C-alpha positions in Angstrom: 23.0 169.1 -3.8 20.9 167.7 -0.9 21.7 166.4 2.6 19.1 163.7 3.2 17.4 161.3 0.7 14.4 159.3 1.9 13.0 156.3 0.0 9.4 156.1 1.1 7.7 152.8 1.2 4.1 154.2 1.4 2.4 157.4 0.5 1.7 158.0 4.2 5.4 157.8 5.0 6.1 160.3 2.2 3.4 162.7 3.5 4.7 162.4 7.1 8.3 163.1 6.0 7.2 166.1 3.9 5.1 167.5 6.7 7.9 167.3 9.3 10.4 169.2 7.2 8.5 172.5 6.9 9.2 173.4 3.3 12.8 172.0 3.3 11.8 168.8 1.3 10.8 168.1 -2.2 9.2 165.0 -3.8 11.2 162.9 -6.2 9.1 161.2 -9.0 11.0 161.7 -12.2 13.2 164.5 -10.9 14.2 165.6 -14.4 13.4 169.2 -13.6 14.3 169.1 -9.9 17.8 167.8 -10.5 18.5 170.8 -12.7 17.0 173.2 -10.3 19.1 171.9 -7.4 22.2 171.8 -9.5 21.7 175.5 -10.4 20.8 176.6 -6.9 17.2 177.4 -7.9 15.8 175.7 -4.8 17.5 177.4 -1.8 16.6 175.9 1.5 15.8 172.5 0.1 18.0 169.9 1.8 15.8 166.7 1.7 14.5 164.7 -1.2 11.6 162.2 -0.6 11.5 159.4 -3.3 8.1 158.0 -4.0 9.1 156.0 -7.1 9.0 152.6 -5.2 5.5 153.0 -3.8 3.2 150.5 -5.5 0.1 151.7 -7.4 1.1 155.3 -8.2 1.7 154.7 -11.9 -1.8 153.6 -12.9 -4.0 154.9 -15.7 -7.7 154.1 -15.6 -11.2 155.2 -16.4 -13.9 155.3 -13.7 -17.6 154.8 -13.7 -18.1 158.5 -14.4 -16.0 158.3 -17.5 -13.1 160.2 -15.9 -9.6 159.2 -16.9 -7.2 159.1 -13.9 -3.4 159.3 -14.0 -1.4 158.5 -11.0 1.5 160.7 -9.9 4.1 158.3 -11.3 2.7 158.0 -14.8 5.6 158.9 -17.1 5.4 160.7 -20.4 6.3 157.5 -22.3 3.6 155.6 -20.5 1.1 158.3 -21.4 2.2 158.4 -25.0 2.0 154.6 -25.4 -1.3 154.2 -23.4 -4.1 152.8 -25.6 -6.6 154.5 -23.3 -5.0 157.9 -23.5 -4.4 157.7 -27.2 -8.0 156.7 -27.9 -9.8 159.0 -25.4 -7.3 161.7 -24.6 -5.3 162.1 -27.7 -4.1 165.7 -27.2 -2.4 164.6 -24.0 -0.8 161.5 -25.6 0.6 163.6 -28.4 1.9 166.3 -26.0 3.5 163.6 -23.8 5.3 162.2 -26.9 6.6 165.7 -27.8 8.3 166.1 -24.4 12.1 165.7 -24.4 13.6 162.5 -25.7 12.8 158.8 -24.9 15.3 158.7 -21.9 13.7 161.8 -20.4 10.2 160.5 -21.1 11.0 157.3 -19.2 11.7 159.3 -16.1 9.7 162.5 -16.3 6.1 162.3 -15.0 3.0 164.2 -16.2 2.4 165.2 -12.6 5.9 166.7 -12.4 5.4 168.6 -15.6 2.3 170.1 -14.1 3.9 171.0 -10.8 7.0 172.7 -12.4 4.4 175.1 -13.7 6.3 176.6 -16.7 3.9 178.0 -19.3 6.0 176.3 -21.9 5.5 172.8 -20.4 3.8 170.7 -23.0 1.3 168.5 -21.1 -0.4 171.4 -19.2 -2.0 172.8 -22.4 -3.9 169.7 -23.5 -5.0 169.0 -19.9 -6.4 172.5 -19.7 -8.3 172.0 -22.9 -9.5 168.6 -21.7 -10.9 170.1 -18.5 -8.6 168.4 -16.1 -8.7 168.5 -12.3 -5.9 167.7 -9.8 -6.1 166.2 -6.4 -3.6 167.0 -3.7 -3.1 165.3 -0.4 -1.4 166.2 2.9 -1.5 164.9 6.5 -4.5 167.3 7.0 -6.6 165.7 4.2 -7.3 165.9 0.5 -8.6 168.6 -1.9 -9.4 168.6 -5.6 -9.4 171.7 -7.8 -9.7 172.4 -11.6 -6.3 172.5 -13.2 -7.2 176.0 -14.6 -7.1 177.2 -10.9 -3.9 175.4 -10.0 -1.6 178.2 -11.4 -0.9 181.6 -10.0 2.0 182.7 -12.2 5.2 181.5 -13.9 6.4 178.5 -11.9 3.8 179.2 -9.2 1.0 177.0 -8.0 -1.5 176.8 -5.2 0.2 173.7 -3.8 1.3 173.9 -0.2 4.8 172.7 0.8 3.3 169.7 2.7 1.1 168.4 -0.2 1.6 165.7 -2.8 -0.3 165.7 -6.1 -1.9 162.2 -6.0 -4.2 162.3 -9.0 -4.9 163.9 -12.4 -8.3 163.4 -13.9 -10.2 164.6 -17.0 -13.4 163.6 -18.8 -12.7 160.9 -21.4 -13.3 162.2 -24.9 -16.6 161.0 -26.4 -17.0 159.6 -29.9 -18.3 163.0 -30.9 -15.1 164.8 -29.6 -11.8 165.1 -31.4 -8.7 166.9 -30.4 -5.0 167.5 -31.1 -1.9 169.2 -29.9 0.6 171.2 -32.0 4.0 172.3 -30.7 6.3 174.8 -32.4 9.9 174.5 -31.3 13.4 175.3 -32.7 14.3 171.7 -33.5 12.6 168.3 -33.9 13.2 167.0 -30.4 14.6 167.9 -27.0 13.3 171.5 -27.4 11.1 173.8 -25.3 8.0 175.1 -26.9 8.1 178.4 -28.6 4.3 178.1 -28.8 2.0 175.2 -28.2 -1.7 174.8 -28.9 -4.3 172.2 -27.8 -7.7 172.0 -29.4 -10.7 169.9 -28.5 -13.9 170.1 -30.5 -17.3 168.5 -29.9 -19.2 168.1 -33.2 -22.6 167.1 -34.4 -23.8 166.8 -38.0 -20.8 168.6 -39.3 -21.0 171.5 -37.0 -19.0 172.5 -33.9 -21.1 172.3 -30.7 -18.4 173.3 -28.3 -14.7 174.1 -28.6 -11.8 174.4 -26.2 -8.6 176.1 -27.4 -5.7 176.3 -24.9 -2.5 178.2 -25.6 1.0 177.6 -24.1 4.1 179.7 -23.9 2.3 182.9 -24.7 1.3 184.2 -21.2 2.4 183.7 -17.6 0.1 180.6 -17.4 -1.7 178.5 -19.9 -4.7 180.4 -21.2 -7.9 179.7 -23.1 -8.8 181.5 -26.3 -12.5 182.0 -25.2 -13.5 184.4 -28.0 -12.2 181.9 -30.6 -14.0 179.1 -28.9 -17.3 181.1 -28.9 -16.8 182.0 -32.6 -16.6 178.3 -33.6 -19.8 177.3 -31.8 -22.6 176.3 -34.2 -20.4 176.6 -37.3 -18.8 174.1 -39.6 -15.0 174.2 -40.0 -15.2 176.3 -43.2 -12.2 178.3 -44.3 -13.8 181.4 -43.0 -14.6 180.0 -39.6 -11.1 178.5 -39.2 -9.3 181.7 -40.2 -11.5 183.8 -37.9 -10.9 181.5 -35.0 -7.2 181.4 -35.5 -7.1 185.2 -35.6 -9.1 185.4 -32.4 -6.7 182.9 -30.7 -3.8 185.1 -31.8 -5.6 188.1 -30.2 -5.9 186.2 -26.9 -2.2 185.5 -26.6 0.0 187.8 -24.5 3.6 186.7 -25.5 6.9 188.2 -24.5 10.2 188.5 -26.3 12.9 186.0 -25.3 15.8 184.1 -26.8 13.5 181.6 -28.5 11.3 184.1 -30.2 9.9 187.6 -30.3 6.5 188.5 -29.1 5.3 189.3 -32.6 6.6 186.0 -33.9 4.9 184.1 -31.1 1.6 185.8 -31.7 1.7 185.0 -35.4 2.6 181.4 -34.7 -0.4 181.1 -32.4 -2.5 182.0 -35.4 -0.7 179.5 -37.6 -0.7 176.6 -35.1 -4.4 177.1 -34.3 -5.3 177.1 -37.9 -3.3 174.0 -38.6 -4.9 172.2 -35.6 -8.4 173.1 -36.8 -7.7 172.1 -40.4 -6.3 168.8 -39.3 -9.3 168.1 -37.1 -11.7 169.1 -39.9 -9.9 166.7 -42.3 -9.7 164.0 -39.6 -5.9 164.0 -40.0 -4.8 164.8 -36.5 -3.2 161.4 -35.9 -1.2 161.2 -39.1 2.1 162.5 -37.8 1.9 160.7 -34.5 3.6 157.2 -34.5 1.0 154.5 -34.0 3.5 152.7 -31.8 6.1 155.2 -30.5 9.6 154.1 -29.5 10.0 154.3 -25.7 13.4 152.6 -25.0 11.7 150.9 -22.1 11.6 147.4 -20.8 9.0 144.8 -21.7 6.5 144.7 -18.8 7.6 141.1 -18.0 11.1 142.3 -16.9 10.3 145.8 -15.6 11.4 146.0 -12.0 8.3 146.8 -10.0 9.2 145.4 -6.6 8.8 147.6 -3.6 11.9 148.7 -1.8 12.0 149.0 2.0 12.0 152.5 3.5 15.6 153.8 3.7 17.2 157.1 4.6 20.6 158.2 3.2 23.4 158.9 4.2 22.5 156.7 7.2 21.8 153.7 5.0 24.1 152.2 2.4 23.2 152.3 -1.3 23.0 148.6 -2.3 22.5 148.0 -6.0 23.4 145.7 -8.9 25.4 147.1 -11.8 26.1 144.9 -14.8 25.1 141.8 -12.8 27.4 142.5 -9.8 26.4 143.7 -6.4 27.8 147.1 -5.2 27.5 148.8 -1.9 28.2 152.5 -1.5 28.6 154.3 1.8 29.2 157.6 -0.1 27.6 159.3 -3.1 24.1 159.7 -1.7 24.2 163.5 -2.5 25.1 163.3 -6.2 23.7 162.1 -9.5 23.7 158.5 -10.6 26.1 159.5 -13.4 28.7 160.7 -10.9 28.1 157.7 -8.6 28.9 155.4 -11.5 31.9 157.3 -12.6 33.4 158.4 -9.3 32.3 155.7 -6.8 31.9 152.6 -9.0 34.8 153.7 -11.3 32.7 152.8 -14.4 33.9 155.6 -16.7 32.4 154.3 -19.9 29.3 156.3 -19.1 30.2 159.8 -20.2 29.3 163.2 -18.8 28.6 165.6 -21.7 26.2 168.2 -20.6 25.0 167.0 -17.1 21.6 168.4 -17.8 19.8 165.8 -19.9 20.5 167.3 -23.3 23.2 165.1 -24.9 22.5 161.5 -24.0 26.1 160.6 -23.5 25.3 159.2 -20.0 22.5 156.8 -21.2 22.2 153.7 -19.0 19.5 151.2 -18.3 17.8 151.6 -14.9 15.5 148.7 -14.1 15.2 148.0 -17.8 14.5 151.5 -19.0 17.0 153.7 -20.9 17.5 156.9 -18.8 20.0 159.7 -18.7 22.1 159.1 -15.6 22.7 162.8 -15.0 19.0 163.2 -14.3 18.7 160.5 -11.7 19.6 161.0 -8.0 22.2 158.4 -7.0 20.1 156.9 -4.2 17.6 155.7 -6.8 20.1 153.0 -7.5 19.3 151.4 -4.1 17.6 148.1 -4.8 17.8 148.7 -8.6 19.4 146.8 -11.5 21.6 149.0 -13.7 23.4 148.2 -17.0 26.1 150.5 -18.3 28.1 150.3 -21.5 30.6 148.1 -19.7 27.9 145.5 -19.1 26.5 145.5 -22.6 28.9 143.1 -24.3 28.4 139.4 -23.5 30.5 136.3 -24.2 30.8 135.3 -27.8 28.6 132.3 -27.4 25.8 134.6 -26.1 26.0 137.0 -29.0 26.1 137.0 -32.8 29.4 138.9 -33.0 32.4 136.6 -32.8 34.3 139.2 -30.8 31.8 138.9 -28.0 30.6 142.5 -28.5 27.0 143.4 -28.6 25.7 143.4 -32.2 25.4 147.2 -32.0 29.0 147.6 -30.8 30.2 145.4 -33.7 28.0 147.3 -36.2 29.4 150.7 -35.1 32.9 149.3 -35.8 31.9 147.8 -39.2 30.0 151.0 -40.3 32.7 153.4 -39.1 30.0 155.1 -37.0 32.6 156.7 -34.6 34.7 159.8 -34.9 35.7 161.4 -31.5 33.8 158.6 -29.8 32.7 160.6 -26.8 29.0 160.3 -27.6 29.3 156.7 -28.7 28.4 154.9 -25.4 25.1 156.7 -25.2 24.2 156.0 -28.8 25.1 152.3 -28.4 22.9 152.0 -25.3 20.0 153.7 -27.0 20.3 151.5 -30.1 20.7 148.3 -28.0 17.5 149.1 -26.1 15.7 149.9 -29.4 16.6 146.4 -30.8 15.1 144.8 -27.7 11.9 146.8 -28.5 11.9 146.5 -32.3 13.7 143.5 -34.0 13.5 145.2 -37.4 13.2 149.0 -36.8 12.5 151.4 -39.6 14.7 154.4 -40.2 12.0 156.6 -38.6 12.1 154.3 -35.5 15.9 154.5 -35.4 15.7 158.3 -35.5 13.1 158.3 -32.8 15.4 156.2 -30.6 18.4 158.5 -30.9 16.6 161.8 -30.6 18.1 162.1 -27.1 21.7 161.5 -28.3 23.7 164.3 -29.7 26.8 163.9 -31.9 29.1 166.7 -33.0 31.1 164.7 -35.6 29.4 162.1 -37.7 26.3 163.7 -39.1 24.3 160.7 -37.9 24.2 158.9 -41.2 26.7 156.2 -40.3 25.1 155.8 -36.9 21.7 155.1 -38.4 23.4 152.7 -40.8 25.1 150.9 -37.9 21.8 150.3 -36.2 20.4 149.0 -39.4 23.4 146.6 -39.7 22.9 145.4 -36.1 19.2 144.8 -36.7 20.1 142.7 -39.7 22.3 140.3 -37.8 19.4 137.8 -37.9 19.4 136.8 -34.2 16.8 137.9 -31.7 18.3 140.5 -29.4 17.6 139.2 -25.9 17.0 141.8 -23.3 20.3 143.0 -21.9 18.6 143.4 -18.5 17.7 139.7 -18.6 21.2 138.7 -19.6 23.1 140.6 -16.9 20.8 139.6 -14.0 20.4 135.9 -15.1 
């Protein structure tokens, strides 16, 4: 899929490599979109990937003296959804980030990457437009900052130059007088592209709207503002009449098309419905009710998350050196494939299954530096200097686990509950469930369902799978981090 893969040690190294390759290189942060584009031949002429995931300091979230919230280019959707700062002072963005994909995708996919992909259906662009965000891009020639509303020129088109890296996303922190939310309409509960999405931010005083921002996604070539609806709300209370009129004006602002996910007429009507729902939720101060207070992330505790810097390396000249299930591996091949295929074809660890190879089924779930990810969405050289756990490394000696057989409690529970039919999806489900039990010792059914939203099963109907996770959680022993166990 690519010929050269560079692991950059500093941002300056990444910029130099990008500049010298005249449009032939792309940046790897999460790569969840890029991997699919390369697999499908949608990026002709790209032969080099530049990995910035090991550069320290790029995944920070902060607020500055001017009350601007800043997101680094490596802030993932899960980090955003779980951030106390974003949830408190940028709630529409937190909610949108939580709606993206599934936990494994959110552990890799970055907010910056979502912006750069520039699809009008991408979830985090809409709230950031409503929040008045700006983006900063850097190249060897210098730095420039522009409003996010000026960043897009069309479907999957931006003003970024081939030698630029998006280094910062910033937006004004919401004040105590401001409230906002995000509503996504999709064809299923998770792992779905928006048919329509709407972000609303209101500033209120004494029960009346002072200013309003209403952004609409997936209904035009770029994210658009419903300016007439915003103006109609100014100075009014959120009465039935005001809400209904604003929702109709938002529908009027949309310019949807027909496609496989919905007709133009359906989309227009759903803009009205979603805008009305958002405004009513804000009026009743109920916008947070359907957002988990502590969302499941399937990610490592910060104390064991691997954050060390890896020295600059270029593949295929270098050797991929990694630890898988506690053992050291060196690969002189496989630099130009996904981590899934490196594990199966080069490491001969075939327990990790290839179901869809595009991040839809979860059969290839593994732990990468403590986080559950879909291996098909990770470039193989990302394994360099990393710690990886696959289904083969999950089970531990009997003395180290509750199950007499030596199996992980989740593995034993799947057997006891009969949570397997064809079994092809089972490794992915077990990996997701095992990571959940590191994160939650006594998960609720809702948390179990959150954890397995990225795992698809054709056979079981999920009931016994959920029951198996409940059984594993009831073993009565603390589930020690698998990442700690295999690298100890």
